[in-house]
PASEBA-1860 file (N, C-alpha, C; in nm, 3 decimals):
! residues 305
1> MKSLAAFI> -1.880/-1.611/4.558/-1.707/-1.621/4.459/-1.602/-1.572/4.557 ~ -1.595/-1.477/4.578/-1.443/-1.401/4.620/-1.398/-1.496/4.697 ~ -1.471/-1.499/4.812/-1.402/-1.584/4.937/-1.369/-1.758/4.858 ~ -1.456/-1.843/4.816/-1.399/-1.909/4.686/-1.256/-1.881/4.641 ~ -1.308/-1.764/4.557/-1.131/-1.744/4.482/-1.016/-1.724/4.574 ~ -1.031/-1.689/4.719/-0.966/-1.641/4.817/-0.901/-1.806/4.859 ~ -0.949/-1.927/4.859/-0.949/-1.998/4.928/-0.874/-2.133/4.818 ~ -0.946/-2.057/4.727/-0.854/-2.195/4.611/-0.689/-2.072/4.635
9> LRSRGSAA> -0.651/-2.022/4.610/-0.525/-1.926/4.604/-0.469/-1.940/4.732 ~ -0.514/-1.975/4.824/-0.466/-2.052/4.994/-0.352/-2.128/4.989 ~ -0.381/-2.171/4.867/-0.243/-2.292/4.850/-0.251/-2.380/4.762 ~ -0.170/-2.482/4.732/-0.187/-2.538/4.597/-0.252/-2.702/4.670 ~ -0.285/-2.708/4.728/-0.418/-2.788/4.794/-0.481/-2.779/4.785 ~ -0.552/-2.642/4.841/-0.642/-2.580/4.866/-0.751/-2.573/4.651 ~ -0.650/-2.527/4.586/-0.681/-2.502/4.456/-0.688/-2.672/4.393 ~ -0.607/-2.789/4.398/-0.650/-2.895/4.327/-0.705/-2.973/4.402
17> LVASVAAV> -0.797/-2.952/4.504/-0.929/-2.996/4.585/-1.007/-2.926/4.538 ~ -1.031/-2.786/4.504/-1.164/-2.702/4.449/-1.139/-2.802/4.319 ~ -1.071/-2.817/4.258/-1.064/-2.820/4.057/-1.082/-2.992/4.071 ~ -1.031/-3.079/4.126/-1.100/-3.191/4.120/-1.187/-3.258/4.178 ~ -1.291/-3.203/4.258/-1.433/-3.184/4.275/-1.529/-3.172/4.197 ~ -1.457/-3.030/4.145/-1.571/-2.984/4.007/-1.534/-3.061/3.921 ~ -1.412/-3.119/3.859/-1.428/-3.160/3.771/-1.501/-3.299/3.789 ~ -1.494/-3.378/3.876/-1.578/-3.527/3.891/-1.685/-3.463/3.928
25> SFWLFPPL> -1.722/-3.369/3.958/-1.874/-3.348/3.992/-1.952/-3.285/3.857 ~ -1.915/-3.315/3.757/-1.941/-3.236/3.644/-2.048/-3.333/3.557 ~ -2.000/-3.465/3.633/-2.033/-3.584/3.570/-2.218/-3.556/3.616 ~ -2.217/-3.494/3.647/-2.327/-3.468/3.756/-2.418/-3.364/3.723 ~ -2.345/-3.248/3.731/-2.388/-3.128/3.653/-2.248/-3.073/3.580 ~ -2.319/-3.097/3.475/-2.203/-3.013/3.350/-2.102/-2.881/3.384 ~ -2.244/-2.772/3.383/-2.123/-2.574/3.476/-2.046/-2.647/3.524 ~ -2.034/-2.802/3.623/-1.905/-2.733/3.713/-1.781/-2.787/3.641
33> LIVSGAVV> -1.798/-2.822/3.530/-1.646/-2.835/3.427/-1.582/-2.687/3.418 ~ -1.666/-2.615/3.383/-1.622/-2.436/3.417/-1.546/-2.405/3.495 ~ -1.633/-2.427/3.616/-1.547/-2.394/3.738/-1.427/-2.475/3.793 ~ -1.413/-2.595/3.763/-1.276/-2.649/3.756/-1.164/-2.594/3.671 ~ -1.215/-2.548/3.526/-1.138/-2.512/3.420/-1.129/-2.394/3.493 ~ -1.160/-2.262/3.534/-1.166/-2.149/3.601/-1.050/-2.138/3.737 ~ -1.040/-2.248/3.802/-0.950/-2.271/3.913/-0.791/-2.307/3.796 ~ -0.803/-2.367/3.705/-0.680/-2.340/3.680/-0.619/-2.215/3.591
41> ALVALRRG> -0.709/-2.143/3.511/-0.710/-2.016/3.528/-0.695/-1.951/3.628 ~ -0.739/-1.916/3.716/-0.716/-1.824/3.811/-0.571/-1.849/3.907 ~ -0.537/-1.938/3.937/-0.386/-1.997/3.982/-0.287/-1.954/3.866 ~ -0.345/-1.995/3.739/-0.185/-2.010/3.631/-0.182/-1.813/3.599 ~ -0.337/-1.796/3.558/-0.310/-1.628/3.598/-0.243/-1.524/3.707 ~ -0.257/-1.620/3.850/-0.199/-1.531/3.954/-0.021/-1.536/3.987 ~ -0.078/-1.701/3.929/0.126/-1.753/4.022/0.190/-1.776/3.894 ~ 0.097/-1.784/3.797/0.207/-1.818/3.688/0.170/-1.942/3.654
49> SVEGALVM> 0.247/-1.998/3.527/0.201/-2.084/3.391/0.267/-2.243/3.445 ~ 0.420/-2.232/3.574/0.460/-2.369/3.618/0.336/-2.375/3.762 ~ 0.281/-2.263/3.828/0.141/-2.281/3.889/0.096/-2.367/3.887 ~ 0.051/-2.335/3.777/-0.068/-2.326/3.754/-0.065/-2.505/3.628 ~ 0.070/-2.553/3.574/0.058/-2.717/3.583/0.085/-2.813/3.660 ~ 0.126/-2.749/3.795/0.120/-2.835/3.898/0.005/-2.835/3.934 ~ -0.080/-2.698/3.975/-0.210/-2.785/4.001/-0.274/-2.824/3.931 ~ -0.270/-2.847/3.817/-0.343/-2.912/3.705/-0.303/-3.036/3.737
57> ALAGIAAV> -0.181/-3.089/3.731/-0.132/-3.233/3.720/-0.215/-3.251/3.858 ~ -0.184/-3.204/3.962/-0.222/-3.261/4.124/-0.399/-3.333/4.084 ~ -0.437/-3.149/4.052/-0.600/-3.215/4.041/-0.680/-3.322/3.945 ~ -0.581/-3.337/3.844/-0.605/-3.414/3.793/-0.626/-3.566/3.771 ~ -0.514/-3.580/3.828/-0.439/-3.749/3.900/-0.611/-3.814/4.008 ~ -0.605/-3.691/4.104/-0.701/-3.685/4.207/-0.838/-3.719/4.105 ~ -0.886/-3.609/4.016/-1.031/-3.647/3.934/-1.004/-3.770/3.840 ~ -0.918/-3.839/3.765/-0.889/-3.972/3.719/-0.932/-4.054/3.790
65> ALSWQVLG> -0.815/-4.062/3.930/-0.881/-4.157/4.006/-1.051/-4.205/4.031 ~ -1.028/-4.059/4.149/-1.214/-4.082/4.141/-1.298/-4.123/4.059 ~ -1.282/-4.048/3.949/-1.353/-4.053/3.819/-1.334/-4.299/3.763 ~ -1.217/-4.288/3.806/-1.222/-4.425/3.781/-1.274/-4.523/3.853 ~ -1.296/-4.514/3.989/-1.357/-4.564/4.056/-1.513/-4.610/4.008 ~ -1.545/-4.487/3.965/-1.650/-4.494/3.934/-1.730/-4.541/3.831 ~ -1.664/-4.514/3.684/-1.699/-4.513/3.592/-1.606/-4.651/3.531 ~ -1.533/-4.674/3.575/-1.416/-4.835/3.569/-1.325/-4.809/3.491
73> APWPMLDV> -1.298/-4.678/3.414/-1.205/-4.667/3.338/-1.136/-4.475/3.356 ~ -1.005/-4.482/3.352/-0.957/-4.340/3.330/-1.019/-4.235/3.216 ~ -0.991/-4.367/3.095/-1.022/-4.279/3.029/-1.118/-4.123/2.980 ~ -1.278/-4.168/2.975/-1.346/-4.016/3.037/-1.319/-3.924/3.067 ~ -1.287/-3.899/3.159/-1.193/-3.796/3.284/-1.158/-3.725/3.220 ~ -0.998/-3.819/3.176/-0.888/-3.812/3.136/-0.894/-3.696/2.985 ~ -0.974/-3.768/2.897/-1.042/-3.681/2.751/-1.078/-3.579/2.765 ~ -1.161/-3.578/2.874/-1.258/-3.406/2.877/-1.162/-3.308/2.947
81> LLAVWLPV> -1.013/-3.378/3.040/-0.960/-3.259/3.101/-0.855/-3.251/3.024 ~ -0.788/-3.310/2.938/-0.694/-3.302/2.830/-0.754/-3.171/2.722 ~ -0.901/-3.222/2.721/-0.960/-3.157/2.584/-0.979/-2.989/2.676 ~ -1.005/-2.927/2.820/-1.041/-2.852/2.858/-0.954/-2.774/2.932 ~ -0.858/-2.846/2.988/-0.783/-2.730/3.116/-0.696/-2.757/3.044 ~ -0.571/-2.817/2.945/-0.484/-2.784/2.865/-0.479/-2.630/2.793 ~ -0.584/-2.626/2.650/-0.661/-2.467/2.624/-0.640/-2.358/2.779 ~ -0.754/-2.349/2.821/-0.782/-2.270/2.977/-0.569/-2.178/3.056
89> WLLAWVLR> -0.538/-2.372/3.010/-0.365/-2.303/3.082/-0.320/-2.263/2.980 ~ -0.298/-2.310/2.836/-0.223/-2.227/2.765/-0.274/-2.048/2.770 ~ -0.376/-2.055/2.707/-0.484/-1.905/2.767/-0.445/-1.775/2.825 ~ -0.431/-1.887/2.973/-0.407/-1.842/3.056/-0.281/-1.753/3.067 ~ -0.134/-1.872/3.038/-0.009/-1.816/2.989/-0.079/-1.702/2.850 ~ -0.147/-1.725/2.767/-0.106/-1.609/2.684/-0.195/-1.461/2.729 ~ -0.262/-1.466/2.818/-0.366/-1.371/2.881/-0.266/-1.261/2.965 ~ -0.208/-1.371/3.054/-0.072/-1.313/3.180/0.003/-1.257/3.102
97> ATISLSRT> 0.082/-1.270/2.972/0.168/-1.255/2.904/0.154/-1.150/2.832 ~ 0.029/-1.127/2.760/0.001/-1.027/2.688/-0.038/-0.919/2.786 ~ -0.134/-0.942/2.903/-0.281/-0.843/2.962/-0.315/-0.758/2.795 ~ -0.371/-0.861/2.773/-0.520/-0.839/2.633/-0.554/-0.953/2.611 ~ -0.688/-0.950/2.654/-0.832/-1.047/2.691/-0.863/-1.057/2.485 ~ -0.809/-0.952/2.399/-0.877/-0.971/2.263/-0.725/-1.016/2.202 ~ -0.620/-1.010/2.217/-0.576/-1.148/2.153/-0.532/-1.276/2.207 ~ -0.579/-1.299/2.354/-0.605/-1.466/2.384/-0.714/-1.541/2.362
105> LQVAAVLG> -0.852/-1.435/2.294/-0.892/-1.472/2.223/-0.910/-1.501/2.072 ~ -0.906/-1.458/2.005/-0.772/-1.451/1.862/-0.664/-1.584/1.899 ~ -0.576/-1.614/1.958/-0.515/-1.718/2.008/-0.649/-1.882/2.042 ~ -0.771/-1.830/2.052/-0.858/-1.921/2.076/-0.921/-1.937/1.987 ~ -0.856/-1.851/1.899/-0.998/-1.849/1.794/-0.888/-1.994/1.685 ~ -0.769/-1.986/1.713/-0.679/-2.026/1.616/-0.669/-2.201/1.705 ~ -0.717/-2.216/1.812/-0.658/-2.321/1.853/-0.823/-2.402/1.820 ~ -0.941/-2.347/1.787/-1.025/-2.467/1.746/-1.022/-2.478/1.641
113> LLGVAGFY> -0.973/-2.394/1.518/-0.968/-2.441/1.384/-0.851/-2.507/1.399 ~ -0.712/-2.496/1.471/-0.647/-2.646/1.446/-0.730/-2.739/1.523 ~ -0.853/-2.753/1.624/-0.883/-2.850/1.652/-0.984/-2.923/1.507 ~ -1.085/-2.830/1.483/-1.160/-2.933/1.349/-1.025/-2.954/1.225 ~ -0.916/-2.934/1.272/-0.811/-2.974/1.154/-0.772/-3.131/1.187 ~ -0.762/-3.113/1.330/-0.716/-3.204/1.414/-0.821/-3.353/1.387 ~ -0.934/-3.326/1.338/-1.084/-3.419/1.308/-1.041/-3.475/1.230 ~ -1.030/-3.423/1.140/-0.987/-3.517/0.981/-0.845/-3.533/0.935
121> LALGDPAI> -0.778/-3.459/1.001/-0.669/-3.510/1.033/-0.625/-3.683/1.072 ~ -0.743/-3.686/1.210/-0.775/-3.832/1.256/-0.813/-3.909/1.257 ~ -0.956/-3.858/1.170/-1.057/-3.935/1.157/-1.051/-4.002/0.944 ~ -1.014/-3.882/0.915/-1.063/-3.892/0.762/-1.169/-3.771/0.774 ~ -1.246/-3.877/0.696/-1.412/-3.797/0.703/-1.471/-3.829/0.780 ~ -1.489/-3.710/0.868/-1.610/-3.793/1.009/-1.709/-3.847/1.045 ~ -1.785/-3.793/0.910/-1.915/-3.838/0.879/-1.884/-3.973/0.845 ~ -1.786/-4.023/0.808/-1.826/-4.193/0.798/-1.790/-4.228/0.904
129> WWRSLLDQ> -1.724/-4.189/0.962/-1.676/-4.260/1.095/-1.753/-4.249/1.226 ~ -1.831/-4.195/1.243/-1.996/-4.080/1.272/-2.068/-4.157/1.256 ~ -2.095/-4.148/1.147/-2.211/-4.312/1.095/-2.194/-4.456/1.158 ~ -2.058/-4.468/1.094/-2.031/-4.668/1.132/-2.044/-4.652/1.240 ~ -1.975/-4.534/1.315/-2.000/-4.573/1.488/-2.165/-4.616/1.580 ~ -2.286/-4.523/1.459/-2.413/-4.509/1.461/-2.447/-4.664/1.454 ~ -2.403/-4.690/1.315/-2.433/-4.802/1.279/-2.468/-4.921/1.355 ~ -2.295/-4.939/1.420/-2.255/-5.033/1.524/-2.357/-5.046/1.617
137> FQQDLATL> -2.355/-4.889/1.724/-2.426/-4.934/1.839/-2.599/-4.959/1.807 ~ -2.610/-4.929/1.657/-2.778/-5.006/1.663/-2.746/-5.152/1.651 ~ -2.692/-5.246/1.581/-2.638/-5.356/1.564/-2.662/-5.369/1.754 ~ -2.506/-5.334/1.777/-2.527/-5.407/1.949/-2.623/-5.375/2.040 ~ -2.709/-5.220/2.017/-2.841/-5.209/2.087/-2.970/-5.320/2.065 ~ -2.987/-5.364/1.925/-3.034/-5.517/1.850/-3.014/-5.614/1.922 ~ -2.879/-5.634/1.946/-2.859/-5.785/1.966/-2.835/-5.792/2.119 ~ -2.820/-5.679/2.246/-2.802/-5.753/2.323/-2.914/-5.677/2.429
145> APKGSVGD> -2.988/-5.630/2.393/-3.103/-5.588/2.484/-3.199/-5.633/2.441 ~ -3.339/-5.683/2.489/-3.428/-5.795/2.496/-3.543/-5.700/2.395 ~ -3.564/-5.821/2.301/-3.701/-5.676/2.314/-3.834/-5.661/2.321 ~ -3.840/-5.485/2.311/-3.919/-5.399/2.368/-3.850/-5.326/2.466 ~ -3.687/-5.403/2.507/-3.651/-5.290/2.560/-3.604/-5.179/2.601 ~ -3.612/-5.146/2.442/-3.537/-5.025/2.424/-3.627/-4.902/2.353 ~ -3.762/-4.930/2.415/-3.886/-4.825/2.330/-3.937/-4.832/2.205 ~ -4.030/-4.782/2.138/-4.057/-4.763/2.055/-3.945/-4.813/1.912
153> PALLAQWL> -3.929/-4.889/1.845/-3.797/-4.898/1.716/-3.747/-4.775/1.669 ~ -3.876/-4.769/1.595/-3.932/-4.656/1.493/-3.897/-4.482/1.518 ~ -3.903/-4.507/1.655/-3.816/-4.372/1.737/-3.729/-4.401/1.718 ~ -3.660/-4.453/1.780/-3.514/-4.495/1.752/-3.418/-4.492/1.672 ~ -3.500/-4.579/1.557/-3.417/-4.495/1.421/-3.442/-4.381/1.368 ~ -3.550/-4.324/1.413/-3.539/-4.142/1.383/-3.440/-4.106/1.421 ~ -3.391/-4.115/1.542/-3.338/-4.040/1.615/-3.169/-4.071/1.554 ~ -3.113/-4.161/1.516/-3.012/-4.190/1.527/-3.003/-4.127/1.342
161> DLLKAWAP> -3.092/-4.152/1.271/-3.116/-4.096/1.159/-3.072/-3.941/1.161 ~ -3.159/-3.899/1.209/-3.069/-3.736/1.270/-2.928/-3.716/1.343 ~ -2.937/-3.800/1.434/-2.739/-3.828/1.434/-2.657/-3.824/1.329 ~ -2.693/-3.916/1.203/-2.625/-3.902/1.142/-2.592/-3.792/1.008 ~ -2.709/-3.755/1.017/-2.720/-3.594/0.968/-2.662/-3.479/1.035 ~ -2.636/-3.488/1.074/-2.560/-3.419/1.201/-2.411/-3.433/1.130 ~ -2.368/-3.588/1.128/-2.222/-3.608/1.099/-2.161/-3.578/1.028 ~ -2.157/-3.461/0.925/-2.103/-3.381/0.884/-2.042/-3.266/0.921
169> WLPGQVSS> -2.150/-3.181/1.051/-2.086/-3.082/1.111/-2.029/-3.142/1.267 ~ -1.998/-3.269/1.297/-1.983/-3.262/1.411/-1.802/-3.196/1.471 ~ -1.712/-3.211/1.410/-1.575/-3.134/1.426/-1.624/-3.002/1.510 ~ -1.719/-2.927/1.362/-1.721/-2.790/1.406/-1.824/-2.794/1.599 ~ -1.885/-2.898/1.555/-2.016/-2.831/1.637/-1.882/-2.904/1.797 ~ -1.859/-2.962/1.789/-1.729/-3.048/1.931/-1.657/-2.951/1.963 ~ -1.548/-2.884/1.867/-1.470/-2.776/1.858/-1.497/-2.626/1.924 ~ -1.634/-2.616/1.908/-1.694/-2.429/1.921/-1.723/-2.503/2.040
177> AIVMVVLL> -1.796/-2.604/2.094/-1.844/-2.615/2.235/-1.691/-2.658/2.330 ~ -1.610/-2.724/2.314/-1.449/-2.704/2.362/-1.414/-2.532/2.384 ~ -1.429/-2.497/2.301/-1.382/-2.360/2.299/-1.466/-2.255/2.399 ~ -1.569/-2.240/2.408/-1.709/-2.242/2.503/-1.654/-2.268/2.597 ~ -1.601/-2.403/2.637/-1.587/-2.388/2.791/-1.501/-2.344/2.820 ~ -1.392/-2.313/2.725/-1.282/-2.307/2.757/-1.240/-2.148/2.791 ~ -1.356/-2.065/2.719/-1.338/-1.888/2.734/-1.386/-1.913/2.870 ~ -1.496/-1.952/2.902/-1.608/-1.925/2.982/-1.524/-1.935/3.104
185> ALLLGRWQ> -1.428/-2.062/3.090/-1.343/-2.100/3.250/-1.233/-2.007/3.264 ~ -1.170/-1.946/3.143/-1.126/-1.842/3.112/-1.141/-1.716/3.223 ~ -1.273/-1.673/3.164/-1.343/-1.548/3.148/-1.345/-1.531/3.296 ~ -1.402/-1.644/3.389/-1.413/-1.681/3.506/-1.310/-1.664/3.599 ~ -1.166/-1.769/3.593/-1.063/-1.693/3.659/-1.021/-1.577/3.628 ~ -1.023/-1.529/3.526/-0.998/-1.378/3.502/-1.109/-1.326/3.663 ~ -1.187/-1.325/3.627/-1.330/-1.206/3.692/-1.263/-1.227/3.868 ~ -1.211/-1.361/3.855/-1.213/-1.356/4.058/-1.081/-1.355/4.051
193> QALLFNPG> -0.983/-1.339/3.923/-0.865/-1.224/4.010/-0.917/-1.130/4.017 ~ -0.965/-1.098/3.948/-1.006/-0.938/3.932/-1.117/-0.909/4.129 ~ -1.196/-0.991/4.158/-1.280/-0.951/4.246/-1.170/-0.949/4.378 ~ -1.035/-0.989/4.376/-0.935/-1.046/4.491/-0.838/-0.875/4.451 ~ -0.813/-0.878/4.338/-0.667/-0.788/4.343/-0.715/-0.661/4.261 ~ -0.849/-0.627/4.170/-0.853/-0.543/4.111/-1.002/-0.529/4.053 ~ -1.032/-0.516/4.161/-1.225/-0.436/4.124/-1.264/-0.353/4.040 ~ -1.327/-0.427/3.940/-1.404/-0.365/3.926/-1.330/-0.398/3.717
201> GFRSEFHG> -1.171/-0.447/3.747/-1.088/-0.406/3.672/-1.136/-0.511/3.530 ~ -1.225/-0.618/3.559/-1.271/-0.711/3.468/-1.370/-0.655/3.415 ~ -1.410/-0.572/3.423/-1.547/-0.515/3.322/-1.532/-0.429/3.266 ~ -1.395/-0.395/3.291/-1.343/-0.226/3.190/-1.296/-0.354/3.033 ~ -1.186/-0.470/3.140/-1.104/-0.534/2.984/-1.255/-0.603/2.891 ~ -1.309/-0.636/2.981/-1.398/-0.708/2.913/-1.567/-0.632/2.806 ~ -1.527/-0.556/2.856/-1.602/-0.398/2.757/-1.518/-0.380/2.673 ~ -1.421/-0.370/2.672/-1.316/-0.342/2.586/-1.299/-0.419/2.476
209> LQLGRPLA> -1.330/-0.572/2.467/-1.286/-0.659/2.330/-1.316/-0.670/2.263 ~ -1.244/-0.604/2.138/-1.215/-0.668/2.044/-1.124/-0.690/1.934 ~ -1.182/-0.814/1.833/-1.097/-0.923/1.766/-1.024/-0.857/1.666 ~ -1.058/-0.755/1.621/-0.918/-0.653/1.524/-1.025/-0.719/1.370 ~ -1.011/-0.591/1.261/-1.014/-0.635/1.140/-0.983/-0.801/1.051 ~ -0.835/-0.811/1.087/-0.819/-0.945/0.999/-0.857/-1.066/1.046 ~ -0.881/-1.086/1.170/-0.972/-1.185/1.235/-1.125/-1.203/1.140 ~ -1.148/-1.062/1.120/-1.321/-1.044/1.138/-1.340/-1.057/0.945
217> TFTLALFG> -1.210/-1.065/0.883/-1.189/-1.032/0.682/-1.234/-1.141/0.715 ~ -1.099/-1.259/0.749/-1.093/-1.388/0.736/-1.227/-1.428/0.799 ~ -1.325/-1.444/0.896/-1.433/-1.513/0.892/-1.560/-1.438/0.786 ~ -1.509/-1.365/0.741/-1.606/-1.319/0.625/-1.629/-1.427/0.486 ~ -1.489/-1.365/0.528/-1.415/-1.479/0.350/-1.473/-1.605/0.350 ~ -1.426/-1.682/0.462/-1.499/-1.833/0.534/-1.618/-1.834/0.519 ~ -1.711/-1.730/0.583/-1.864/-1.755/0.550/-1.876/-1.743/0.383 ~ -1.831/-1.648/0.314/-1.845/-1.623/0.187/-1.797/-1.806/0.081
225> ATLAFGWP> -1.718/-1.822/0.138/-1.683/-1.970/0.064/-1.719/-2.055/0.155 ~ -1.840/-2.074/0.265/-1.949/-2.182/0.312/-2.027/-2.171/0.208 ~ -2.117/-2.063/0.152/-2.204/-2.028/0.096/-2.143/-2.088/-0.061 ~ -2.030/-2.050/-0.097/-2.036/-2.028/-0.235/-2.022/-2.176/-0.247 ~ -1.935/-2.255/-0.178/-1.881/-2.395/-0.256/-1.955/-2.502/-0.110 ~ -2.037/-2.446/0.026/-2.123/-2.601/0.105/-2.013/-2.650/0.107 ~ -1.866/-2.634/0.126/-1.741/-2.758/0.171/-1.827/-2.781/0.369 ~ -1.810/-2.924/0.410/-1.846/-2.957/0.550/-1.716/-2.859/0.629
233> PLANGLLV> -1.538/-2.876/0.619/-1.452/-2.786/0.701/-1.501/-2.675/0.687 ~ -1.493/-2.598/0.596/-1.567/-2.461/0.595/-1.630/-2.412/0.703 ~ -1.787/-2.527/0.702/-1.862/-2.444/0.787/-1.802/-2.483/0.870 ~ -1.713/-2.629/0.945/-1.687/-2.663/1.063/-1.600/-2.529/1.114 ~ -1.501/-2.494/1.009/-1.455/-2.353/1.096/-1.552/-2.260/1.109 ~ -1.659/-2.205/1.067/-1.711/-2.128/1.073/-1.735/-2.143/1.203 ~ -1.796/-2.240/1.284/-1.849/-2.208/1.404/-1.840/-2.251/1.471 ~ -1.646/-2.266/1.473/-1.554/-2.246/1.584/-1.525/-2.063/1.557
241> LGVPYTMQ> -1.540/-2.010/1.450/-1.468/-1.843/1.479/-1.644/-1.772/1.527 ~ -1.747/-1.849/1.570/-1.844/-1.758/1.602/-1.805/-1.763/1.735 ~ -1.801/-1.866/1.798/-1.787/-1.841/1.932/-1.700/-1.720/2.030 ~ -1.595/-1.694/1.999/-1.489/-1.570/2.036/-1.638/-1.457/1.993 ~ -1.683/-1.432/1.864/-1.766/-1.309/1.808/-1.856/-1.299/1.892 ~ -1.903/-1.411/1.918/-2.060/-1.433/2.003/-2.019/-1.342/2.161 ~ -1.861/-1.419/2.162/-1.827/-1.303/2.326/-1.760/-1.222/2.291 ~ -1.754/-1.110/2.184/-1.744/-1.020/2.121/-1.876/-0.910/2.137
249> GIALVHVI> -1.936/-0.991/2.095/-2.112/-0.924/2.129/-2.156/-0.937/2.199 ~ -2.145/-1.068/2.300/-2.200/-1.028/2.438/-2.139/-0.866/2.488 ~ -2.004/-0.863/2.497/-1.940/-0.757/2.570/-2.013/-0.643/2.523 ~ -2.009/-0.578/2.404/-2.102/-0.509/2.313/-2.214/-0.461/2.423 ~ -2.341/-0.565/2.399/-2.454/-0.551/2.504/-2.420/-0.534/2.553 ~ -2.303/-0.534/2.672/-2.271/-0.506/2.790/-2.237/-0.347/2.801 ~ -2.199/-0.274/2.688/-2.156/-0.151/2.684/-2.277/-0.080/2.675 ~ -2.370/-0.147/2.565/-2.491/-0.069/2.522/-2.590/-0.029/2.677
257> VLQRRLSS> -2.571/-0.172/2.760/-2.631/-0.147/2.912/-2.615/-0.027/2.928 ~ -2.463/-0.038/2.976/-2.372/0.039/3.083/-2.432/0.164/3.078 ~ -2.380/0.212/2.934/-2.404/0.363/2.866/-2.494/0.420/2.876 ~ -2.625/0.339/2.848/-2.698/0.401/2.808/-2.842/0.375/2.981 ~ -2.731/0.318/3.075/-2.813/0.326/3.205/-2.939/0.256/3.215 ~ -2.884/0.121/3.114/-3.069/0.033/3.180/-3.092/-0.030/3.267 ~ -3.195/-0.072/3.290/-3.177/-0.191/3.390/-3.124/-0.330/3.367 ~ -3.100/-0.363/3.494/-2.986/-0.555/3.448/-3.064/-0.622/3.410
265> AWLVLFYL> -3.240/-0.587/3.430/-3.336/-0.688/3.375/-3.301/-0.680/3.184 ~ -3.362/-0.606/3.167/-3.225/-0.562/2.996/-3.125/-0.774/2.956 ~ -2.998/-0.728/3.109/-2.932/-0.823/3.051/-2.968/-0.964/3.050 ~ -3.067/-1.020/3.191/-3.134/-1.072/3.177/-3.246/-1.153/3.109 ~ -3.282/-1.065/3.060/-3.364/-1.057/2.914/-3.307/-1.106/2.837 ~ -3.165/-1.082/2.796/-3.057/-1.082/2.639/-3.014/-1.204/2.676 ~ -2.974/-1.278/2.824/-2.922/-1.389/2.863/-3.050/-1.517/2.836 ~ -3.120/-1.475/2.822/-3.273/-1.576/2.792/-3.272/-1.584/2.683
273> LLIPLLSQ> -3.312/-1.528/2.598/-3.313/-1.534/2.384/-3.204/-1.551/2.385 ~ -3.054/-1.566/2.418/-2.919/-1.551/2.374/-2.915/-1.689/2.306 ~ -2.946/-1.774/2.340/-2.901/-1.907/2.315/-3.054/-1.971/2.185 ~ -3.168/-1.919/2.215/-3.281/-1.955/2.119/-3.343/-1.899/1.999 ~ -3.248/-1.748/2.049/-3.307/-1.660/1.965/-3.205/-1.590/1.853 ~ -3.106/-1.530/2.036/-3.000/-1.442/1.958/-2.914/-1.465/1.938 ~ -2.857/-1.565/1.912/-2.720/-1.601/1.894/-2.658/-1.582/1.810 ~ -2.723/-1.558/1.646/-2.671/-1.563/1.543/-2.637/-1.419/1.513
281> VVMALGVV> -2.754/-1.339/1.592/-2.730/-1.203/1.583/-2.616/-1.165/1.640 ~ -2.633/-1.206/1.800/-2.502/-1.154/1.851/-2.309/-1.194/1.801 ~ -2.355/-1.282/1.741/-2.226/-1.328/1.664/-2.212/-1.203/1.564 ~ -2.260/-1.187/1.462/-2.315/-1.101/1.343/-2.222/-0.955/1.444 ~ -2.317/-0.919/1.520/-2.342/-0.799/1.567/-2.140/-0.720/1.622 ~ -2.068/-0.838/1.651/-1.941/-0.846/1.722/-1.818/-0.885/1.565 ~ -1.842/-0.904/1.474/-1.827/-0.882/1.321/-1.820/-0.769/1.305 ~ -1.925/-0.711/1.295/-2.017/-0.573/1.228/-1.915/-0.485/1.280
289> DAWADFRS> -1.916/-0.529/1.433/-1.785/-0.393/1.518/-1.665/-0.348/1.538 ~ -1.618/-0.491/1.405/-1.475/-0.466/1.351/-1.458/-0.302/1.269 ~ -1.579/-0.293/1.209/-1.536/-0.163/1.096/-1.672/-0.113/1.221 ~ -1.770/-0.132/1.238/-1.843/0.016/1.320/-1.787/0.062/1.396 ~ -1.739/0.007/1.489/-1.654/0.031/1.673/-1.823/0.124/1.737 ~ -1.864/0.024/1.764/-1.999/0.080/1.775/-1.923/0.124/1.954 ~ -1.837/0.044/2.019/-1.850/0.147/2.133/-1.795/0.258/2.111 ~ -1.730/0.315/2.022/-1.622/0.482/2.020/-1.826/0.563/2.034
297> RIRARSDA> -1.895/0.486/1.928/-2.020/0.580/1.857/-2.131/0.589/2.005 ~ -2.070/0.445/2.057/-2.189/0.517/2.206/-2.136/0.576/2.305 ~ -2.035/0.610/2.338/-1.947/0.684/2.416/-1.954/0.847/2.397 ~ -1.954/0.866/2.231/-1.987/1.020/2.189/-2.084/1.058/2.197 ~ -2.227/0.969/2.181/-2.329/0.961/2.193/-2.349/0.980/2.370 ~ -2.283/0.934/2.445/-2.331/0.961/2.577/-2.285/1.082/2.598 ~ -2.150/1.109/2.562/-2.067/1.225/2.607/-2.124/1.381/2.606 ~ -2.181/1.328/2.438/-2.298/1.450/2.373/-2.411/1.470/2.428
305> N> -2.428/1.333/2.519/-2.590/1.395/2.558/-2.587/1.478/2.733
END
């Protein structure tokens, strides 16, 4: 990874090459979208927002052109890049200016909430829009596909009903997924920067991640309002805020493993269980940490021992 970071920073062309190839390959292997965003983050963090914008523009033109040849339209690739690269570039600018990972994740939370609001402003009720889209898809499929060529109609209907039931939470799910990809790209770019110019610096920066009490208070208030009223926009906002607090919870777990001098196998087990079992627990841990300050307690106990 260090050699890749060095190649990216060798020239504007090399950075654009890696970013565009990774972006196009995203259609075959989705995690490569994070790698492409990390290129934008690394260049913007190291060489400034202007250079990052130039690399983003060059790589974007190349990626859209290549995808256009394969997909027959520029919009799928362009939409993905605008949704991911622009927030990554903006957050890299914030991180470079503030030198604060905590402040940067706070800005990411605000961007995610704005994304949820944008869904409602653009679509009105996203649930109605999503259900009408699925109804149209079902009608088109029944009209165009030969009978029996789309499998069991009852099973297909069940899947479509499941997707329709998911419709009220569409804004929060999409926005939180974008925030997650953007933050992973930013952290990957920051880690690559540290590998080259500040070995070990990323660990201390990530371990110190603390989003603060104001945002935690707002998150708890939003959680209470969601339980009390059950209004989908509130739940969607809560889904977005869960992403940065999951990051804070993950950072706290890393601190515990380091301070307790536990085997790295514990971290492997933690990440294997994170998505299916522990994501909500880790998110809650991140919120509670705003008041409990687990890091200070762990360090004090380690110093006493």
